[in-house]
LUMPA-275432 format. One record per residue (C-alpha): residue in three letters; x, y, z. Coordinates in steps of 0.02 Angstrom, whole numbers, plus 50000, padded with zeros to 5 digits. Layout:
# LUMPA-275432
{"ALA"; {X; Y; Z}} ...
END
This chain:
# LUMPA-275432
{"MET"; {51711; 49952; 50192}} {"GLU"; {51536; 49994; 50133}} {"ILE"; {51471; 49882; 49993}} {"ALA"; {51391; 49977; 49847}} {"LEU"; {51203; 49962; 49833}} {"LYS"; {51150; 49837; 49700}} {"HIS"; {51022; 49896; 49572}} {"TYR"; {50856; 49806; 49591}} {"LEU"; {50847; 49771; 49404}} {"LYS"; {51014; 49682; 49418}} {"LYS"; {50938; 49579; 49559}} {"LEU"; {50792; 49539; 49443}} {"GLU"; {50915; 49493; 49305}} {"GLU"; {51000; 49374; 49427}} {"GLN"; {50834; 49290; 49468}} {"VAL"; {50798; 49264; 49282}} {"HIS"; {50969; 49182; 49261}} {"LEU"; {50960; 49075; 49418}} {"ARG"; {50775; 49029; 49419}} {"ALA"; {50724; 49033; 49236}} {"ASP"; {50597; 48893; 49256}} {"ARG"; {50524; 48946; 49424}} {"PRO"; {50348; 49018; 49415}} {"ALA"; {50363; 49205; 49442}} {"LEU"; {50201; 49298; 49400}} {"CYS"; {50037; 49203; 49418}} {"ASP"; {49854; 49250; 49409}} {"TYR"; {49771; 49155; 49552}} {"GLY"; {49673; 49017; 49467}} {"GLY"; {49735; 49075; 49295}} {"ARG"; {49889; 49089; 49187}} {"ALA"; {50067; 49091; 49252}} {"TYR"; {50235; 49148; 49185}} {"THR"; {50404; 49081; 49237}} {"TYR"; {50547; 49204; 49260}} {"ALA"; {50612; 49161; 49086}} {"GLN"; {50440; 49176; 49004}} {"ALA"; {50409; 49345; 49087}} {"ALA"; {50581; 49404; 49028}} {"GLU"; {50542; 49351; 48850}} {"GLU"; {50374; 49443; 48852}} {"MET"; {50464; 49597; 48916}} {"GLU"; {50596; 49586; 48779}} {"ARG"; {50460; 49576; 48644}} {"LEU"; {50390; 49738; 48714}} {"HIS"; {50565; 49816; 48712}} {"VAL"; {50575; 49776; 48526}} {"PHE"; {50405; 49858; 48500}} {"PHE"; {50452; 50014; 48600}} {"GLN"; {50611; 50035; 48499}} {"ALA"; {50525; 50012; 48330}} {"ALA"; {50387; 50133; 48381}} {"GLY"; {50513; 50268; 48423}} {"ILE"; {50481; 50267; 48611}} {"HIS"; {50637; 50328; 48699}} {"LYS"; {50718; 50313; 48869}} {"GLY"; {50632; 50438; 48984}} {"ASP"; {50468; 50439; 48888}} {"LYS"; {50315; 50418; 49000}} {"ILE"; {50199; 50267; 48984}} {"SER"; {50040; 50256; 49087}} {"LEU"; {49972; 50091; 49154}} {"CYS"; {49790; 50093; 49210}} {"ALA"; {49726; 49917; 49241}} {"ARG"; {49678; 49792; 49374}} {"ASN"; {49811; 49683; 49455}} {"SER"; {49866; 49536; 49349}} {"ALA"; {50021; 49443; 49292}} {"ARG"; {50013; 49540; 49128}} {"TRP"; {50005; 49704; 49226}} {"ALA"; {50168; 49652; 49309}} {"ILE"; {50248; 49608; 49141}} {"TYR"; {50199; 49774; 49063}} {"PHE"; {50265; 49868; 49214}} {"LEU"; {50433; 49779; 49211}} {"ALA"; {50446; 49796; 49022}} {"VAL"; {50433; 49985; 49035}} {"ASN"; {50545; 49987; 49190}} {"THR"; {50685; 49885; 49111}} {"TYR"; {50675; 49985; 48948}} {"GLU"; {50710; 50140; 49054}} {"ALA"; {50553; 50230; 49001}} {"VAL"; {50457; 50305; 49148}} {"ILE"; {50308; 50202; 49207}} {"VAL"; {50155; 50294; 49273}} {"PRO"; {50042; 50170; 49367}} {"ILE"; {49864; 50236; 49390}} {"LEU"; {49734; 50158; 49504}} {"PRO"; {49599; 50071; 49401}} {"ASN"; {49458; 50133; 49513}} {"PHE"; {49488; 50315; 49471}} {"THR"; {49351; 50396; 49368}} {"ALA"; {49388; 50408; 49182}} {"GLU"; {49406; 50597; 49202}} {"GLY"; {49525; 50576; 49349}} {"ALA"; {49633; 50448; 49258}} {"MET"; {49640; 50556; 49100}} {"GLN"; {49695; 50706; 49203}} {"LEU"; {49845; 50606; 49268}} {"ILE"; {49886; 50534; 49096}} {"ARG"; {49889; 50710; 49025}} {"HIS"; {49986; 50784; 49170}} {"SER"; {50120; 50649; 49158}} {"ASP"; {50147; 50683; 48971}} {"SER"; {50124; 50498; 48935}} {"VAL"; {50145; 50447; 48752}} {"LEU"; {50072; 50272; 48771}} {"LEU"; {49933; 50200; 48878}} {"ILE"; {49918; 50019; 48935}} {"ALA"; {49741; 49989; 49000}} {"ASP"; {49602; 49864; 49027}} {"PRO"; {49481; 49878; 48879}} {"ASP"; {49332; 49917; 48991}} {"ILE"; {49430; 50060; 49071}} {"TRP"; {49486; 50129; 48903}} {"GLU"; {49309; 50127; 48831}} {"HIS"; {49256; 50260; 48957}} {"MET"; {49398; 50376; 48907}} {"ASP"; {49396; 50506; 48767}} {"SER"; {49544; 50495; 48648}} {"GLY"; {49512; 50676; 48599}} {"MET"; {49556; 50729; 48776}} {"LEU"; {49722; 50635; 48768}} {"PRO"; {49808; 50716; 48618}} {"GLN"; {49983; 50662; 48667}} {"ILE"; {49938; 50476; 48677}} {"ARG"; {49997; 50384; 48520}} {"GLY"; {49912; 50219; 48557}} {"VAL"; {49829; 50105; 48685}} {"VAL"; {49886; 49927; 48724}} {"ASN"; {49769; 49799; 48802}} {"ALA"; {49833; 49762; 48978}} {"ARG"; {49746; 49592; 48978}} {"GLU"; {49805; 49524; 48811}} {"ASP"; {49940; 49547; 48679}} {"GLU"; {49839; 49673; 48578}} {"LEU"; {49844; 49853; 48518}} {"ILE"; {49667; 49917; 48544}} {"TRP"; {49681; 50096; 48480}} {"SER"; {49806; 50205; 48388}} {"ARG"; {49821; 50372; 48302}} {"ASP"; {49999; 50336; 48243}} {"SER"; {50043; 50231; 48089}} {"ILE"; {50224; 50207; 48145}} {"LEU"; {50167; 50136; 48311}} {"GLU"; {50038; 50024; 48225}} {"GLN"; {50171; 49955; 48108}} {"ALA"; {50290; 49926; 48253}} {"TRP"; {50157; 49826; 48344}} {"GLU"; {50118; 49723; 48190}} {"ASP"; {50302; 49686; 48159}} {"LYS"; {50359; 49658; 48339}} {"ASP"; {50362; 49467; 48334}} {"LYS"; {50456; 49466; 48169}} {"LEU"; {50579; 49596; 48234}} {"PHE"; {50600; 49495; 48395}} {"GLU"; {50646; 49339; 48295}} {"GLU"; {50771; 49442; 48195}} {"CYS"; {50851; 49499; 48358}} {"TYR"; {50857; 49320; 48425}} {"PRO"; {50872; 49205; 48273}} {"GLU"; {50924; 49058; 48381}} {"GLY"; {50786; 49089; 48508}} {"PHE"; {50781; 49191; 48668}} {"VAL"; {50857; 49114; 48825}} {"ALA"; {50866; 49175; 49004}} {"GLN"; {51053; 49212; 48990}} {"ASP"; {51016; 49342; 48855}} {"VAL"; {50943; 49455; 48989}} {"VAL"; {51048; 49607; 49034}} {"TYR"; {50957; 49747; 49123}} {"PRO"; {51020; 49926; 49148}} {"ASP"; {51089; 49991; 49313}} {"HIS"; {51071; 50181; 49311}} {"MET"; {51022; 50232; 49488}} {"GLU"; {50989; 50419; 49469}} {"ASP"; {50856; 50419; 49333}} {"VAL"; {50669; 50430; 49364}} {"ALA"; {50593; 50255; 49359}} {"ILE"; {50414; 50286; 49418}} {"ILE"; {50293; 50431; 49432}} {"ASN"; {50166; 50379; 49561}} {"TYR"; {50019; 50494; 49586}} {"THR"; {49950; 50518; 49760}} {"SER"; {49796; 50611; 49812}} {"GLY"; {49838; 50587; 49997}} {"THR"; {49694; 50649; 50103}} {"SER"; {49696; 50825; 50033}} {"GLY"; {49620; 50781; 49865}} {"ASP"; {49765; 50869; 49777}} {"PRO"; {49855; 50744; 49663}} {"LYS"; {50044; 50753; 49649}} {"GLY"; {50159; 50653; 49536}} {"VAL"; {50292; 50580; 49650}} {"MET"; {50453; 50548; 49553}} {"LEU"; {50545; 50394; 49617}} {"SER"; {50717; 50345; 49555}} {"TYR"; {50790; 50174; 49520}} {"GLY"; {50902; 50209; 49669}} {"SER"; {50753; 50236; 49785}} {"MET"; {50678; 50069; 49738}} {"SER"; {50847; 49982; 49747}} {"ASP"; {50867; 50048; 49925}} {"ILE"; {50697; 49980; 49979}} {"VAL"; {50726; 49810; 49898}} {"GLU"; {50895; 49797; 49985}} {"PHE"; {50816; 49842; 50153}} {"CYS"; {50676; 49714; 50133}} {"GLN"; {50796; 49576; 50085}} {"LYS"; {50905; 49611; 50237}} {"LYS"; {50765; 49644; 50362}} {"ILE"; {50617; 49537; 50307}} {"TYR"; {50667; 49386; 50203}} {"ASN"; {50789; 49345; 50063}} {"ALA"; {50749; 49177; 49983}} {"PRO"; {50620; 49113; 49857}} {"GLU"; {50448; 49090; 49930}} {"GLN"; {50261; 49096; 49889}} {"LEU"; {50167; 49261; 49907}} {"VAL"; {49984; 49309; 49889}} {"SER"; {49971; 49484; 49815}} {"MET"; {49809; 49571; 49868}} {"LEU"; {49853; 49757; 49870}} {"PRO"; {49833; 49881; 49725}} {"LEU"; {49992; 49874; 49621}} {"ALA"; {49966; 50053; 49563}} {"HIS"; {49994; 50108; 49743}} {"ILE"; {50177; 50112; 49795}} {"TYR"; {50151; 50003; 49950}} {"GLY"; {50083; 49856; 49851}} {"LEU"; {50201; 49892; 49706}} {"ALA"; {50361; 49891; 49808}} {"MET"; {50319; 49766; 49945}} {"GLU"; {50208; 49638; 49857}} {"PHE"; {50285; 49644; 49684}} {"ILE"; {50457; 49720; 49655}} {"TYR"; {50543; 49662; 49815}} {"PRO"; {50474; 49483; 49802}} {"CYS"; {50510; 49475; 49615}} {"CYS"; {50691; 49528; 49644}} {"THR"; {50704; 49392; 49777}} {"GLY"; {50642; 49245; 49673}} {"PHE"; {50467; 49232; 49746}} {"THR"; {50319; 49158; 49655}} {"ILE"; {50186; 49294; 49663}} {"HIS"; {50002; 49249; 49651}} {"PHE"; {49895; 49400; 49604}} {"LEU"; {49717; 49393; 49670}} {"GLY"; {49668; 49535; 49554}} {"LYS"; {49552; 49622; 49678}} {"THR"; {49528; 49662; 49861}} {"PRO"; {49488; 49490; 49931}} {"SER"; {49329; 49439; 50020}} {"PRO"; {49361; 49337; 50178}} {"THR"; {49314; 49179; 50081}} {"LEU"; {49433; 49213; 49936}} {"LEU"; {49572; 49261; 50057}} {"MET"; {49555; 49099; 50155}} {"GLN"; {49542; 48994; 49996}} {"SER"; {49699; 49070; 49919}} {"MET"; {49798; 49062; 50081}} {"GLN"; {49752; 48880; 50109}} {"GLU"; {49808; 48836; 49934}} {"ILE"; {49966; 48941; 49920}} {"LYS"; {50024; 48932; 50102}} {"PRO"; {50129; 49091; 50105}} {"TYR"; {50276; 49119; 50222}} {"LEU"; {50254; 49308; 50222}} {"ILE"; {50098; 49418; 50215}} {"ILE"; {50103; 49602; 50165}} {"THR"; {49936; 49684; 50199}} {"VAL"; {49838; 49836; 50259}} {"PRO"; {49733; 49864; 50417}} {"LEU"; {49570; 49855; 50319}} {"ILE"; {49602; 49672; 50273}} {"MET"; {49666; 49624; 50445}} {"GLU"; {49517; 49709; 50526}} {"LYS"; {49403; 49600; 50417}} {"VAL"; {49498; 49447; 50481}} {"TYR"; {49467; 49510; 50657}} {"THR"; {49282; 49541; 50625}} {"ASN"; {49245; 49380; 50530}} {"LEU"; {49359; 49256; 50617}} {"ILE"; {49435; 49315; 50781}} {"ARG"; {49291; 49411; 50859}} {"PRO"; {49168; 49265; 50840}} {"LEU"; {49295; 49147; 50920}} {"LEU"; {49321; 49264; 51067}} {"GLY"; {49136; 49306; 51084}} {"SER"; {49066; 49129; 51098}} {"ARG"; {48988; 49072; 51261}} {"SER"; {49124; 48943; 51293}} {"ALA"; {49260; 49073; 51259}} {"LYS"; {49186; 49196; 51383}} {"ALA"; {49183; 49058; 51514}} {"LEU"; {49364; 49008; 51481}} {"LEU"; {49425; 49189; 51487}} {"THR"; {49364; 49204; 51667}} {"ILE"; {49486; 49067; 51722}} {"PRO"; {49661; 49142; 51742}} {"GLY"; {49751; 48977; 51715}} {"LEU"; {49663; 48943; 51550}} {"ARG"; {49657; 49120; 51479}} {"ALA"; {49833; 49120; 51405}} {"SER"; {49816; 48947; 51326}} {"PHE"; {49646; 48993; 51253}} {"TYR"; {49716; 49151; 51172}} {"LYS"; {49860; 49048; 51103}} {"SER"; {49737; 48923; 51027}} {"VAL"; {49645; 49066; 50941}} {"GLY"; {49809; 49131; 50870}} {"LYS"; {49848; 48957; 50803}} {"LYS"; {49678; 48951; 50715}} {"VAL"; {49714; 49120; 50632}} {"LEU"; {49882; 49058; 50569}} {"GLU"; {49796; 48901; 50503}} {"TYR"; {49673; 49015; 50414}} {"PHE"; {49825; 49093; 50328}} {"GLY"; {49888; 48923; 50270}} {"GLY"; {49989; 48870; 50422}} {"ARG"; {50163; 48929; 50366}} {"VAL"; {50156; 49116; 50399}} {"GLN"; {50304; 49183; 50498}} {"THR"; {50281; 49370; 50471}} {"ILE"; {50130; 49482; 50442}} {"ILE"; {50175; 49660; 50394}} {"ILE"; {50035; 49787; 50407}} {"GLY"; {50052; 49960; 50331}} {"GLY"; {49969; 50097; 50232}} {"ALA"; {49855; 50161; 50370}} {"PRO"; {49837; 50155; 50561}} {"LEU"; {49782; 49991; 50638}} {"ASP"; {49632; 50001; 50754}} {"TRP"; {49693; 50000; 50935}} {"LYS"; {49561; 49874; 50987}} {"VAL"; {49610; 49754; 50847}} {"GLU"; {49796; 49770; 50883}} {"SER"; {49773; 49732; 51067}} {"VAL"; {49687; 49569; 51020}} {"PHE"; {49824; 49524; 50894}} {"LYS"; {49949; 49546; 51034}} {"LYS"; {49851; 49436; 51154}} {"ILE"; {49833; 49292; 51031}} {"GLY"; {50017; 49299; 50981}} {"LEU"; {50006; 49343; 50796}} {"PRO"; {50179; 49374; 50719}} {"TYR"; {50130; 49547; 50657}} {"ALA"; {50212; 49717; 50644}} {"VAL"; {50144; 49886; 50590}} {"GLY"; {50256; 49989; 50477}} {"TYR"; {50252; 50170; 50423}} {"GLY"; {50282; 50251; 50256}} {"MET"; {50217; 50355; 50113}} {"THR"; {50230; 50364; 49925}} {"GLU"; {50369; 50493; 49937}} {"ALA"; {50476; 50367; 50033}} {"CYS"; {50455; 50226; 49906}} {"PRO"; {50364; 50183; 50027}} {"LEU"; {50454; 50139; 50190}} {"LEU"; {50502; 50260; 50327}} {"ALA"; {50497; 50141; 50476}} {"LEU"; {50478; 49955; 50510}} {"GLU"; {50524; 49829; 50644}} {"MET"; {50504; 49640; 50638}} {"PRO"; {50374; 49554; 50749}} {"ASP"; {50496; 49487; 50878}} {"SER"; {50557; 49665; 50916}} {"TYR"; {50399; 49763; 50872}} {"VAL"; {50328; 49875; 51010}} {"SER"; {50138; 49874; 51013}} {"GLY"; {50060; 50039; 50962}} {"SER"; {50215; 50096; 50870}} {"CYS"; {50256; 50088; 50685}} {"GLY"; {50432; 50022; 50706}} {"LYS"; {50603; 50102; 50695}} {"PRO"; {50672; 50217; 50557}} {"ILE"; {50748; 50132; 50405}} {"HIS"; {50853; 50289; 50379}} {"GLU"; {50862; 50456; 50467}} {"ILE"; {50706; 50522; 50554}} {"ARG"; {50688; 50669; 50672}} {"ILE"; {50540; 50737; 50769}} {"ASP"; {50522; 50926; 50752}} {"SER"; {50483; 50954; 50935}} {"SER"; {50561; 51029; 51092}} {"ASP"; {50538; 50859; 51176}} {"PRO"; {50530; 50722; 51042}} {"GLU"; {50491; 50585; 51169}} {"ARG"; {50340; 50671; 51246}} {"VAL"; {50282; 50818; 51140}} {"PRO"; {50221; 50771; 50965}} {"GLY"; {50306; 50858; 50820}} {"GLU"; {50314; 50837; 50633}} {"ILE"; {50403; 50678; 50578}} {"GLN"; {50541; 50726; 50456}} {"SER"; {50654; 50609; 50358}} {"ARG"; {50799; 50601; 50240}} {"GLY"; {50882; 50457; 50149}} {"PRO"; {50912; 50376; 49979}} {"ASN"; {50731; 50317; 49970}} {"ILE"; {50654; 50491; 49970}} {"THR"; {50572; 50559; 49811}} {"LEU"; {50666; 50662; 49683}} {"GLY"; {50519; 50783; 49689}} {"TYR"; {50345; 50811; 49617}} {"TYR"; {50328; 50807; 49429}} {"LYS"; {50306; 50983; 49357}} {"ASN"; {50267; 51051; 49530}} {"PRO"; {50418; 51145; 49602}} {"GLU"; {50307; 51238; 49725}} {"ALA"; {50254; 51073; 49805}} {"ASP"; {50438; 51020; 49811}} {"LYS"; {50482; 51177; 49905}} {"LYS"; {50343; 51155; 50032}} {"ALA"; {50389; 50973; 50059}} {"HIS"; {50563; 51009; 50124}} {"THR"; {50636; 51105; 50270}} {"LYS"; {50769; 51236; 50240}} {"ASP"; {50902; 51112; 50295}} {"GLY"; {50844; 50977; 50175}} {"TRP"; {50733; 50860; 50276}} {"PHE"; {50574; 50792; 50197}} {"ARG"; {50416; 50848; 50287}} {"THR"; {50295; 50703; 50306}} {"GLY"; {50150; 50807; 50372}} {"ASP"; {50128; 50675; 50509}} {"LEU"; {50141; 50710; 50695}} {"GLY"; {50228; 50588; 50810}} {"VAL"; {50347; 50551; 50952}} {"MET"; {50498; 50436; 50961}} {"ASP"; {50547; 50341; 51118}} {"GLU"; {50726; 50319; 51179}} {"ASP"; {50741; 50154; 51083}} {"GLY"; {50693; 50236; 50919}} {"ASN"; {50515; 50171; 50905}} {"ILE"; {50400; 50294; 50817}} {"PHE"; {50222; 50326; 50877}} {"ILE"; {50107; 50418; 50757}} {"ARG"; {49992; 50548; 50835}} {"GLY"; {49903; 50608; 50679}} {"ARG"; {49911; 50724; 50529}} {"ILE"; {49958; 50907; 50549}} {"LYS"; {49809; 50957; 50441}} {"ALA"; {49691; 50855; 50551}} {"LEU"; {49754; 50935; 50712}} {"ILE"; {49617; 51023; 50812}} {"LEU"; {49660; 51174; 50919}} {"SER"; {49547; 51185; 51073}} {"ALA"; {49474; 51349; 51139}} {"SER"; {49605; 51342; 51278}} {"GLY"; {49747; 51325; 51151}} {"GLN"; {49776; 51139; 51180}} {"ASN"; {49819; 51024; 51034}} {"ILE"; {49688; 50888; 51006}} {"TYR"; {49743; 50740; 50900}} {"PRO"; {49588; 50664; 50816}} {"GLU"; {49670; 50492; 50799}} {"GLU"; {49695; 50482; 50988}} {"VAL"; {49512; 50524; 51020}} {"GLU"; {49463; 50394; 50889}} {"GLN"; {49565; 50262; 50981}} {"VAL"; {49467; 50298; 51140}} {"LEU"; {49302; 50292; 51044}} {"SER"; {49350; 50124; 50968}} {"ARG"; {49349; 50042; 51141}} {"HIS"; {49159; 50050; 51145}} {"PRO"; {49088; 49884; 51084}} {"MET"; {48964; 49972; 50970}} {"VAL"; {49097; 50068; 50871}} {"GLU"; {49151; 49989; 50706}} {"GLU"; {49247; 50144; 50650}} {"SER"; {49249; 50329; 50691}} {"LEU"; {49306; 50497; 50626}} {"VAL"; {49335; 50650; 50736}} {"LEU"; {49306; 50826; 50667}} {"ASP"; {49319; 51006; 50723}} {"ARG"; {49154; 51098; 50707}} {"ASP"; {49157; 51278; 50767}} {"GLY"; {49289; 51236; 50897}} {"LYS"; {49194; 51083; 50961}} {"VAL"; {49248; 50901; 50945}} {"VAL"; {49117; 50802; 50848}} {"ALA"; {49134; 50615; 50816}} {"LEU"; {49055; 50528; 50666}} {"VAL"; {49032; 50344; 50710}} {"TYR"; {48989; 50198; 50598}} {"PRO"; {48914; 50074; 50722}} {"ARG"; {48918; 49885; 50724}} {"VAL"; {48761; 49852; 50624}} {"ASP"; {48743; 49673; 50686}} {"MET"; {48727; 49734; 50867}} {"LEU"; {48618; 49882; 50817}} {"ALA"; {48495; 49766; 50730}} {"ARG"; {48466; 49670; 50892}} {"MET"; {48419; 49827; 50989}} {"SER"; {48248; 49903; 51017}} {"ASP"; {48211; 50076; 50945}} {"GLU"; {48229; 50151; 51119}} {"GLU"; {48399; 50068; 51145}} {"GLN"; {48459; 50128; 50975}} {"GLU"; {48416; 50307; 51019}} {"GLY"; {48535; 50300; 51167}} {"VAL"; {48685; 50227; 51075}} {"ALA"; {48764; 50393; 51021}} {"ASP"; {48753; 50467; 51196}} {"ASP"; {48822; 50309; 51275}} {"ILE"; {48972; 50309; 51157}} {"ARG"; {49005; 50493; 51197}} {"ASN"; {48988; 50470; 51385}} {"GLN"; {49101; 50318; 51390}} {"ALA"; {49235; 50405; 51286}} {"ASN"; {49231; 50564; 51390}} {"LYS"; {49268; 50464; 51548}} {"HIS"; {49440; 50428; 51473}} {"LEU"; {49476; 50594; 51386}} {"PRO"; {49551; 50753; 51463}} {"ASN"; {49434; 50901; 51482}} {"PHE"; {49504; 50996; 51334}} {"SER"; {49469; 50853; 51210}} {"GLN"; {49297; 50800; 51271}} {"VAL"; {49178; 50744; 51131}} {"PHE"; {49037; 50870; 51113}} {"ARG"; {48926; 50761; 51006}} {"VAL"; {48924; 50587; 50925}} {"GLU"; {48832; 50566; 50760}} {"LEU"; {48795; 50392; 50692}} {"VAL"; {48822; 50369; 50505}} {"GLU"; {48734; 50239; 50399}} {"ILE"; {48875; 50187; 50282}} {"PRO"; {49061; 50151; 50310}} {"PHE"; {49182; 50294; 50279}} {"GLU"; {49260; 50311; 50106}} {"ARG"; {49441; 50256; 50102}} {"THR"; {49594; 50277; 49994}} {"ALA"; {49673; 50129; 49904}} {"LYS"; {49787; 50099; 50053}} {"GLY"; {49641; 50099; 50176}} {"SER"; {49652; 50273; 50254}} {"ILE"; {49488; 50365; 50281}} {"LYS"; {49469; 50510; 50159}} {"ARG"; {49456; 50642; 50295}} {"HIS"; {49437; 50785; 50172}} {"LEU"; {49266; 50719; 50120}} {"TYR"; {49190; 50741; 50293}} {"LYS"; {49142; 50904; 50376}} 
END
């Protein structure tokens, strides 16, 4: 008999009851809230929303940097059954205002320095702005809302004359309603408001608890909470599981990452390739590139034990307790992954997208197949005549898939096949064991003069094997394959001018030795700055021509 899916807010309610005094939401090096304290702050906001005339289903935008207060505001809106609209804080003011307007938000919660660059005249539907950092109303055009804010503590005391306790918490459990509108620009530059239901998030939380870990632990949160990957995997799932979450508040430098990991000693790490590639560059590559390492690696009997010792040092860097490292949001560099495998890191690369809340595929480290992105969490099919060998579009269906795009029925229609499968826009194959291998984006596909499909990501993997390549991007220019390469600047600086002039040709020649004739690189161009990336670490391909 199939057991009914439990609502994630009911799981959160359970944690508040069971672990009232356990630290829940913490700013690293700053203030912290227990589960009971966070619940009380949320209830005060519920009282304010009600007094201000904010209703279930109303939209509330949240544009601020990660913090414990960000998490409280998010959950307050979520548990009130208004619709939360998280917006990345590094958007331009114009970009953020466009999304606030499009979402029909009636209230904005924002960092003061973000709000000061916005124009209230261009947000006519916004009734007020709440400070995301402090308990403060920083702007209003609505006297009813102002009065509600001023009276909220008094009204809260009237609601709870004997004081608020954890057992007072009762959260709703409606699965079908829209919980979140999460805007994604993808790589096309065309923002869409992805509507995610309470049921979608409940499904993902349930999967993570069954597949990853289901007991209270410590977690370092480093990903943008306004992006669904960080939101679901580093915040909502852990919070519904009784974790203590430590928010770093920004993308960590290697020093900050090591310091926080050493102090917090997490059991689980959720991260993106960009951060793990920094760990590779700053920690692993120097260990493997030392003179003594090169000597040891020539001795077959010592090679395996040396790699194992490097892996142990990396785990010590992460605090010494890590059992699982989940990497997602963007492809992991082939060269980096091959080293992770050699040194025995307990890592796995997953696959997902905003429209899947966010998971489509994942496998745990002990069963993870290198180069893949795991196995489907629900139904996935490859739209191909030979799904194991010929890449086709990856299509999915399941309870985690979006309800649709807000006020964009045309995008909804394009996103689904006639028989109801969601079209990811990604190309891939699936082996006989169900492991998925991504081959690229349909929009990035290059058609050669001979009619052959060229997958830029596969050419980029070959380019990455050259020691001078830090990162690369393959483009189609007039039917020719051109590679933009950001080189390793440390190695470039040690070269003579004459040697530097030959780098691009050497990269091209080395790559072409391993590429079929139809996908040969016509030209390599060195670029001076790293490629611009999305919040999840994917290169913004649409910016490069």
